[in-house]
C-alpha positions as CSV (number, residue, x, y, z in Angstrom):
1,M,-37.7,-14.6,-6.8
2,Q,-36.8,-16.6,-3.8
3,G,-33.3,-17.2,-5.2
4,Q,-32.9,-13.4,-5.7
5,N,-33.8,-12.7,-2.1
6,Q,-31.3,-15.3,-0.9
7,Q,-28.6,-13.7,-3.1
8,Q,-29.4,-10.3,-1.6
9,A,-29.1,-11.7,1.9
10,Y,-25.6,-13.1,1.2
11,D,-24.8,-9.9,-0.5
12,R,-25.7,-7.6,2.4
13,G,-24.7,-9.7,5.4
14,I,-21.1,-9.6,6.4
15,T,-21.6,-12.5,8.8
16,I,-23.3,-14.8,6.3
17,F,-21.4,-17.1,4.0
18,S,-22.9,-17.8,0.6
19,P,-23.5,-21.5,-0.3
20,D,-20.1,-21.6,-2.1
21,G,-18.3,-20.2,0.9
22,R,-17.9,-16.6,-0.1
23,L,-18.2,-13.3,1.9
24,Y,-19.4,-10.9,-0.7
25,Q,-18.7,-7.8,1.4
26,V,-15.0,-8.7,1.6
27,E,-14.9,-9.2,-2.1
28,Y,-16.5,-5.8,-2.6
29,A,-13.9,-4.3,-0.3
30,R,-11.2,-5.8,-2.6
31,E,-12.9,-4.0,-5.5
32,A,-12.7,-0.8,-3.6
33,V,-8.9,-1.3,-3.4
34,K,-8.7,-1.8,-7.2
35,R,-10.4,1.6,-7.7
36,G,-7.5,3.3,-5.9
37,T,-4.3,4.4,-7.6
38,A,-1.4,2.0,-7.4
39,S,1.1,1.6,-4.6
40,I,4.3,-0.5,-5.0
41,G,6.7,-2.1,-2.6
42,V,10.1,-3.5,-3.4
43,R,12.5,-5.4,-1.0
44,T,16.2,-5.1,-1.8
45,S,19.3,-6.3,-0.1
46,D,19.8,-2.7,1.3
47,G,16.3,-2.1,2.5
48,V,12.7,-1.6,1.3
49,V,11.2,0.9,-1.2
50,L,7.7,2.2,-1.2
51,V,6.3,4.2,-4.2
52,V,2.8,5.6,-4.6
53,D,0.9,7.2,-7.4
54,K,-0.9,10.2,-5.8
55,R,-2.4,11.6,-9.1
56,I,-3.0,15.2,-8.3
57,R,-6.5,15.8,-9.6
58,S,-6.4,19.5,-10.0
59,P,-3.8,22.3,-10.3
60,L,-5.6,24.0,-7.4
61,L,-5.0,21.0,-5.1
62,E,-2.1,21.2,-2.7
63,G,-0.1,18.0,-3.5
64,T,1.2,17.5,0.0
65,S,-2.4,17.0,1.3
66,V,-2.7,13.8,-0.6
67,E,-1.3,11.2,1.8
68,K,-0.6,7.7,0.7
69,L,2.8,7.2,2.4
70,H,2.9,7.1,6.2
71,K,5.7,6.8,8.8
72,V,4.6,4.4,11.5
73,D,7.8,4.3,13.5
74,N,11.4,5.2,12.7
75,H,12.0,1.8,11.0
76,V,8.6,1.2,9.4
77,G,6.5,2.8,6.7
78,I,3.2,2.1,5.1
79,A,1.8,2.7,1.6
80,S,-2.0,2.4,1.0
81,A,-4.4,1.9,-1.9
82,G,-8.2,2.2,-1.6
83,H,-10.3,4.3,0.6
84,V,-8.2,7.1,2.2
85,A,-10.3,7.4,5.4
86,D,-10.1,3.6,6.0
87,A,-6.3,3.7,5.6
88,R,-6.0,6.6,8.0
89,Q,-7.8,4.6,10.7
90,L,-5.5,1.6,10.2
91,I,-2.4,3.8,10.2
92,D,-3.4,5.3,13.5
93,Y,-3.9,1.9,14.9
94,A,-0.5,0.7,13.7
95,R,1.2,3.8,15.2
96,R,-0.5,3.2,18.6
97,Q,0.7,-0.4,18.6
98,A,4.3,0.7,17.7
99,Q,4.3,3.2,20.6
100,V,2.9,0.7,23.0
101,E,5.7,-1.7,22.2
102,R,8.3,1.0,22.8
103,L,6.8,2.0,26.1
104,R,6.1,-1.5,27.4
105,Y,9.3,-3.3,26.2
106,G,11.7,-0.4,25.4
107,E,12.4,-1.6,21.9
108,P,11.0,-1.1,18.4
109,I,8.2,-3.3,17.2
110,G,9.0,-6.0,14.6
111,V,7.5,-5.6,11.2
112,E,6.0,-9.0,11.2
113,P,4.3,-8.7,14.7
114,L,3.0,-5.2,13.7
115,T,1.5,-6.6,10.5
116,K,-0.2,-9.4,12.3
117,M,-1.7,-6.9,14.8
118,V,-3.0,-4.8,12.0
119,V,-4.6,-7.8,10.1
120,D,-6.1,-9.1,13.4
121,N,-7.9,-5.7,13.6
122,I,-9.0,-5.9,10.0
123,Q,-10.3,-9.4,10.4
124,Q,-12.6,-8.5,13.2
125,Y,-14.5,-6.3,10.8
126,T,-15.2,-9.3,8.6
127,Q,-17.3,-11.2,11.2
128,V,-19.1,-8.5,13.2
129,G,-22.6,-7.4,12.3
130,G,-23.3,-3.7,11.8
131,A,-19.8,-3.0,10.4
132,R,-18.2,-3.3,7.1
133,P,-14.7,-4.5,6.0
134,F,-11.9,-1.9,5.5
135,G,-11.8,-1.0,1.8
136,V,-8.1,-0.6,1.7
137,A,-4.9,-2.6,1.2
138,L,-1.6,-1.7,2.9
139,I,2.0,-2.3,2.1
140,I,4.0,-2.5,5.3
141,G,7.7,-2.2,4.8
142,G,10.6,-1.9,7.3
143,V,13.7,-3.4,8.9
144,E,13.5,-6.1,11.5
145,D,16.6,-7.5,13.2
146,G,18.7,-6.0,10.4
147,E,16.6,-7.6,7.7
148,P,14.3,-5.8,5.3
149,R,10.7,-7.1,5.4
150,L,7.8,-6.3,3.1
151,Y,4.1,-7.3,3.8
152,E,0.7,-6.8,2.3
153,T,-2.6,-6.7,4.2
154,D,-5.8,-7.8,2.5
155,P,-9.3,-6.7,3.4
156,S,-10.0,-10.2,4.6
157,G,-7.4,-9.8,7.3
158,T,-4.8,-12.0,5.7
159,P,-1.1,-11.0,5.7
160,Y,1.3,-11.9,2.9
161,E,5.1,-11.4,2.7
162,W,6.5,-10.3,-0.6
163,K,9.8,-9.6,-2.4
164,A,8.0,-7.0,-4.6
165,L,4.3,-6.3,-5.0
166,A,1.7,-3.8,-6.1
167,V,-1.8,-3.0,-4.7
168,G,-4.5,-0.8,-6.2
169,G,-5.2,-0.2,-9.9
170,N,-3.4,-2.1,-12.6
171,R,-2.0,-4.5,-10.0
172,N,-1.6,-7.5,-12.3
173,D,0.1,-5.5,-15.1
174,I,2.6,-3.9,-12.6
175,E,3.4,-7.3,-10.9
176,D,4.0,-8.8,-14.3
177,Y,6.6,-6.1,-14.9
178,L,8.1,-6.7,-11.4
179,K,8.4,-10.4,-12.1
180,E,10.4,-9.8,-15.2
181,Q,12.7,-7.2,-13.8
182,Y,13.2,-7.9,-10.1
183,T,16.4,-9.4,-8.7
184,E,17.2,-9.9,-5.0
185,E,20.7,-8.5,-5.4
186,M,19.6,-5.0,-6.4
187,D,20.5,-2.1,-4.1
188,L,18.1,0.6,-2.8
189,D,18.6,3.0,-5.7
190,A,17.9,0.2,-8.2
191,G,14.8,-0.7,-6.2
192,V,13.5,2.9,-6.5
193,G,14.2,2.8,-10.3
194,L,12.4,-0.6,-10.6
195,A,9.3,0.6,-8.7
196,L,9.1,3.9,-10.8
197,S,9.6,2.0,-14.0
198,A,6.9,-0.5,-13.1
199,L,4.5,2.4,-12.4
200,H,5.5,4.0,-15.7
201,S,4.7,0.8,-17.5
202,V,1.0,1.3,-16.8
203,N,0.9,5.2,-17.2
204,E,1.0,6.4,-20.8
205,G,3.0,9.6,-21.3
206,G,5.3,9.2,-18.3
207,L,5.3,10.3,-14.7
208,Q,5.5,13.6,-12.8
209,A,7.5,14.0,-9.6
210,E,4.8,16.1,-8.0
211,G,2.3,13.2,-8.4
212,L,4.4,10.6,-6.8
213,G,5.5,9.6,-3.3
214,V,8.7,7.7,-2.7
215,A,10.0,6.4,0.7
216,T,12.8,4.1,1.7
217,V,13.9,2.3,4.9
218,D,17.5,1.3,4.6
219,V,19.2,-1.5,6.6
220,E,22.2,0.5,7.6
221,T,20.4,3.3,9.5
222,E,17.0,1.6,9.9
223,Q,15.4,5.0,9.3
224,Y,12.2,5.7,7.3
225,R,12.9,8.5,4.8
226,E,10.5,10.1,2.3
227,L,12.3,11.5,-0.7
228,P,11.8,15.2,-1.6
229,V,10.3,16.1,-5.0
230,E,13.6,17.2,-6.4
231,E,15.2,13.8,-5.6
232,V,12.2,11.9,-7.1
233,R,12.5,14.1,-10.3
234,D,16.2,13.1,-10.5
235,H,15.3,9.4,-10.4
236,L,12.7,9.9,-13.1
237,T,15.2,11.8,-15.3
238,E,17.8,9.2,-14.8
239,H,15.5,6.4,-16.0
240,D,13.9,8.6,-18.7
241,L,10.4,8.4,-17.1
242,L,9.6,12.1,-16.7
243,A,6.5,13.5,-18.3
244,E,5.4,17.1,-18.9
245,E,1.8,16.6,-17.9
246,N,0.1,14.6,-15.1
247,D,-3.0,12.4,-15.5
248,E,-6.0,13.1,-13.4
249,S,-7.6,10.7,-10.9
250,D,-11.1,9.4,-11.6
251,D,-12.4,9.2,-8.1
252,P,-11.5,11.7,-5.3
253,D,-12.4,9.1,-2.6
254,E,-9.9,6.5,-3.8
255,E,-6.2,7.0,-3.4
């Protein structure tokens, strides 16, 4: 009984390490991310690609109201997986930091400094009593000094830089596909095709353009651009990934 009580204390207290050095609440936050639908980032020689699975749950739902892609600044975009409300708070924080940088220094914020500001904010919620960690992972992609950059934020507050990655559901399977197919020489269109194909590899029956979000930030213009549904459909048709029906999401709180 005493052992069970101790286990519950480690389980409930965000500021308490377990004897083997674990913070259980952070691990639970990672599980919340896994319950969300997948988001994918790909870094190419021409820029970065962000692709998200929005999974429209009902024909009555307005698809544009499901937001998993976010413009932070002209040259930076973010894709999220996990709790939507948590993601929204972190997106707003990132946008404020980007605007502060422009007002204070008169120049756009770097992708790496922005990522570190966001993870510093995330990390504070892993060591403060009376709060819980953010149950969301972000893919931050953009162009910094003419170079494409792609980062992941973890609920522990740790940043990682990637060439290609996935967060959310089916992460391991998607990343296995990316490992096999990714090449650093691919252009932006090839990056879009790779991300869509990787998502298709874990979705039986194909994909629907209305249930996807695709955004790019290219090196030449350094501008974030979200592709319209018609253009997404063209990419799906080109790679033979288009489906007639869309799968439904299991949990309305996880995106």
